[in-house]
Steps between C-alpha positions, in 0.01 A plus 500: 500500500859457599743256357418138600779267624727406217353152496219629282461744219432861618466841348594849632216716622489712181329205333138431592153466359353832358839616381573695182797386289688732274397467132758473209790417721662178619316385817739384772356251749715376780504346847647228717484130513706196603842501337480311166123510482337551164255787492251571220309830437195499279341824385332644182552176313869470593674240708858570618707282736822527689684340786565659838869561557710399794352778718145397401446800272313453178391746222330481169455754229164499315479651160330843472119499500264754347267706723193302613203603709379134522586344838757219462658245724872426570598155626834435663572140571775279647459281806199717575276715274414869535213648301465880464173624363338810349821621337500783246765617260558882446740757640648509848630825660732493803413794735751593755657783699426673830190631670343686205506178295392293806210760553195276511204524274260534791672821644244766469501864384325591821853554631550796264572835658258690271332279242386685191128526452339195341819306527444125422674244716561269205709256718206471749259441213716221371524338851118513535418351162277204536661328208828558325641343185664164559752582225714689746677286766722591792769354721581695814848441645517530876794693653796272560878516499736207459567229238193280496174476307267794496205514745169534317146372476574431135323634191152622538238607252353850479216436744714378792499728803884517486464752222467771764864437612641508148695806385256771399725620219559142380125426499396814331779490243399146419139575468568777250725276303244222504212736390718592198627165389263242646775250578527329841729692744685383803642712777776402730474744791835500699570820684621626839466851641807693606739293296796631304602404147802305631267254670351385168834421334700192598816560701708314252409755231644779710812293584563439127422858392795709386326804637402372842745219591750757646227603756528185705501627861497184709542122471126501433470691172308832545419800275445831681448301819240278344542125437377439154258237382302420815160567324624355168591170680166460678248653254647480149768232463263209572277622208779493242476385220118513495442660156372863514413789264685766702534698819320785676733678742395774748783572741739781590374683804727311731809568287406862462489533875868408526601734210568210261455697185860466377499120499130417451513476118802262528310287760195493282698386196674231699164383630320483166799346326520233769121432479511468119800266521335281759184484290718439192332786323694812402182660369269493808348841543480682830266790556555720803332786681690824576449551873253765606557855640542483875639700792840329539614827668249445787627159589636473858832343407858627477551473129463873421242481226458802283214595265720359217570160656199350323559681169848352478355158562234562228792562272661171591178322421472677170845391404396142540296535181828481307489130573316316216146385555424721793225761560391733775177659601528857634245580776595849626139612460334205686575621858279690732702471822874550505512339843379168364754292315223273362290681233147368527415509127643170394269470197646794316849375594416163361362657183823692433695176539257308280529734209875421481424128480214551254731697274816301535379150549154481350536718190255774588562831311474730797721758663637339817719761663470861606751756355863410570778762461709446187731796449544876537620797303589836635401803286590831653314528828281195447530122521308285250413151632408212274321188618427142406152362545322822428210284371254710315626812669639667815241669726454663836266256666310764696530770235717725723856607435749209518637440851813369670751631244815665636791643309862597578807655344872429560464564874270196536240708692162376388201736497136454407454510131238585242427203274276498193417246233603580151459239224530214750809644650536681835657841504641586840622840617526742785579874510743420784715280281646667185731213408322178590680169506276243659137422590357293782144368478297356794815509704341472841342235717157670483506575119180434326562667165224559247698416184332199329435364152147501366477130584491597867844381606727728701852603418776348710718735719838567361806730496694588193829482691446133599808279544544252230436131589643220288310180552761295308809613692 
């Protein structure tokens, strides 16, 4: 429902029957009414009242509530009464980004180029389930720009047909979390294909940023030709400050296409800092997906992509992990067609995001990341690489020699290298390089390296001569 006229109490569309409210946090409830009208909100044994201001805006803050799978009712009353039924209390995850996050649950693996034998279409199985748990609820935000309320059917339970439109990653992530913790889960699915990161950050954040404010190009503030905030205004701002557990973010392809690797980490930090400030929570986690291998060099544009364009962007995404309470799933191995920017296997992607949340937010003692380059030492004609997140050990996933390592000396000419595992370190060398200085790993848009940890998580591409990024500058 949309806002009613100000002569009666109304709620924004993010509030409806069947919703999930965030546990253990203050529950903000707000809306519009006639100026000066007293509004009372009753929920979970609480009753809070306020008076609508001169603009007819009212807001109450309910005390935190523990998780509850028992359906409850919220009553909002003033000159009229609104009753919202079948409300659960648990965790709410905000899922946003571009087309790979928007990728619907009902998209089938039948579109795969060469599906492996006996491949299960888990997403299709979920859509075709005759009955799903009612403890997972969804709200699907329609595409819209501009400053007004979101367009949505409202919250629906797990058996509503709208589930087929919900983010596949969001759904499958949430189901794995629910299966582990058995607490009600809500998904806010708000994504738009082809969008750039600037669109999900309010324009005023760029205007106030010390890094970006000097990039004003016209009277209408723009960054790299893009007016910031147009998706934030229509698909996120109206939901704030609805309490949430955290964010899932899958975006980057559109920024990679314009060679936006040098500023992407700064834009990401500005975005998440702004979101956290708007939600009044400095600790909100955000878990991301490193974009997949893809033939950017084959795109018919004039941007002169090279095989390393994507690798440099991967590096920018990796640097974002320096920001507290962030995590990233690496999916270099989950691609079977470099011409398709949308990997079909969203359940494995969702699992790799879910293990971050299970470890960081739900206390599970599990390895949640693949190997991440830590440091290097040069000894004679070899380079020794040390990693974080080796888990229970480094392995070659397919049992073959390690792939996608290159090495260079002072001339900066990288050649294919031999790489072997020794005591959970990687020793890299080449007979062509007598005095090595640097190593590149997975430094190509089609790289699908076989370096994993024993927990089945792939190593993230890297280069030892990476430029330093300071998130606090």
